[in-house]
C-alpha positions in Angstrom: 6.7 50.9 -30.4 3.4 49.3 -29.6 1.4 49.9 -26.4 -0.7 47.6 -24.3 -3.6 48.7 -22.2 -4.7 46.3 -19.4 -8.1 46.7 -17.8 -9.8 45.4 -14.7 -6.7 44.6 -12.6 -7.6 43.6 -9.1 -6.3 46.1 -6.5 -4.3 43.4 -4.7 -2.4 42.6 -7.9 -1.8 46.2 -8.7 -0.5 46.8 -5.2 1.8 43.8 -5.4 3.2 45.0 -8.8 3.8 48.5 -7.3 5.7 47.0 -4.3 7.8 44.9 -6.8 8.6 48.0 -8.8 9.6 49.9 -5.7 11.7 47.0 -4.5 13.6 46.9 -7.8 13.9 50.7 -8.1 11.7 50.8 -11.2 8.5 52.6 -12.2 5.4 50.5 -12.5 5.7 50.6 -16.2 9.4 49.6 -16.0 8.5 46.7 -13.8 5.8 45.5 -16.1 8.1 45.9 -19.1 10.7 43.7 -17.3 8.1 41.0 -16.4 6.8 40.9 -19.9 10.4 40.6 -21.4 11.3 37.8 -19.0 8.0 35.9 -19.9 8.7 36.2 -23.6 12.3 35.0 -23.1 11.1 32.0 -21.2 8.7 31.2 -24.0 11.5 31.5 -26.6 13.7 29.2 -24.5 10.9 26.6 -24.2 10.3 26.7 -28.0 14.0 26.3 -28.7 14.3 23.3 -26.4 11.3 21.7 -28.0 12.9 22.1 -31.4 16.2 20.6 -30.2 14.7 17.7 -28.3 16.7 14.6 -29.3 15.7 11.1 -28.4 18.4 8.4 -28.4 17.8 4.7 -28.2 20.3 2.1 -27.0 20.1 -0.7 -29.6 22.5 -2.9 -27.7 25.0 -2.9 -30.6 28.5 -1.6 -30.0 29.9 0.2 -33.0 32.8 2.6 -33.2 31.9 5.3 -35.7 34.7 7.1 -37.5 34.6 10.3 -39.4 35.0 8.4 -42.7 31.9 6.3 -41.9 29.8 9.5 -41.7 31.4 11.9 -44.2 32.5 11.3 -47.8 36.0 12.0 -49.1 35.4 15.8 -49.2 34.6 15.8 -45.5 31.0 16.8 -46.1 
């Protein structure tokens, strides 16, 4: 497993992280691990939503689509 070393953290931020860790009954390392995991999960979700972003346009036409109109006789 890889390690990360963070330098030059302001004391106020470090104190805040320690309070969060204590509040959540975790070590400082455990709290940082949790925060980093959540941040990476949010990034993954954002990337997935960008890939699945669909745009629909109302053309004003009213058609009823049937399965046969979309798929061939094999159903593919």
